[in-house]
N, C-alpha and C positions, 0 to 999 in steps of 0.2 A: 517184100520178104517177111516171113514170119519171125517174131522175136524169139520164140522157142521152137525147137524142132519137134513138132508134134508127130506122133506115130500114127500113120493112117493105114488101115487095112482096105485094100481094093479086092473085091470079089467079082469076077466076070469070066464066063466060059469062052469069050472071044479073045484069043491070045494077042492079036494086034491091038485091039482097044485097050487091053490090060497093060501092054507095054507102053503104049503112047501115054496113057494116064499116069503110069509110074514115072516116066521121064518128065512129064509136065509138072507133077506134084513135087518131084525132087528138085527141079529147077526153081520152084517157088519156095524151097526151103524146108519141105516136109521130109520126114523119113517114111518110107513106104514098104510094106510087105504085101505080097499078092497071093491070091488063091484062085484056082481055075474052076472051083465048084463050091456049092454050099457046105458040104461036109468038111472039106479041108479048111474052108473059111471059118467055120465054127470052131475047129480045133485050134487054129491060130488065135482066134478071138478069145478063147478060153485061156490059152497059155501065154500070150504076149500082152504087154501093157498098152493095148490099143486105145487111142484117144478119140478116134472117129473112124467111121466105116463109109466107104463108097461102094455101094452094093448094086449090082445089076439085077433087074427084075426077071428077065426071061432067061432061065438056065435049065438045062435038062436035069432030071432027078428031083431037085428041090428049087422052086422058084424063090425069088427075093423076098416075097411076103413070108414064106415059111422060115427062111433064114433069119429075117428080122424078128419074127416072133420068138424064135429060140434065143437070139441074142438078147432080147429084152428080159428073158428069164434068167440069163447068166449075169449080165451087167446092164441093168436097166438105165443107167445114167449116161452110157456112151452114145453120143449122137450118131445117127445114121442118115446118110444122104442116099436116096434111092434113085438109080438111073434106069430109064426105060426108053425103048424105041417107040412105045405106045403112049398115046395121050389118054387121059381119063382112066386111070387104074381104079379099082373098086375101093370104097372108103375103108373097108376092113384091112386093106393093105396100106393105104396112105396114112391111116391113123397110127400105124406102128412105127413110122419114121418121122424124123424131125423135118426133113426137107425132101422135095421130089423135083426132078427135072428130066426132060427128055434128052436123049443123047445128041440130038440135032442142035441143041442150044449152044454147044461149043465150049471151048476151054475157058474163055474169060468168065462165063456164067458159072462154070464148075468151080473155079478158083474163088469167085466172089461168094458163092453159097457156102463153100467150105470155110472161108474166113468168118462168115456170120455164125457158124457153129461154135467157134472158139471165142467170140466176143463175150465179155462178162454179161450176165443176165440183167444186171442193174444199170446198164448204160442209159443215159437220157435219150 
């Protein structure tokens, strides 16, 4: 369990994946808000005290790289975990995010990677 209830923004155009991720993260002790596309994700990101983002790469309209780029302009210090069904995203995309994983890696990997985003930077 997390010591504090961090607010996570999940952005994914696949409703089932978004719901599953929300339940998983809430059970792990996080507070979760969701968006079904990049534009609404950016609105929530701007208006809510989001502490981390779980962002899908492949979405219609605006892919995760574009969303991450805009998020970096708004709040550059908020960590972003990019999810993708694809291996080997271009460096111009992966350089915008803190961590990257494929959707097939599963829930334990997602939770572990998210935890690492909240660990203090100066831990030994």
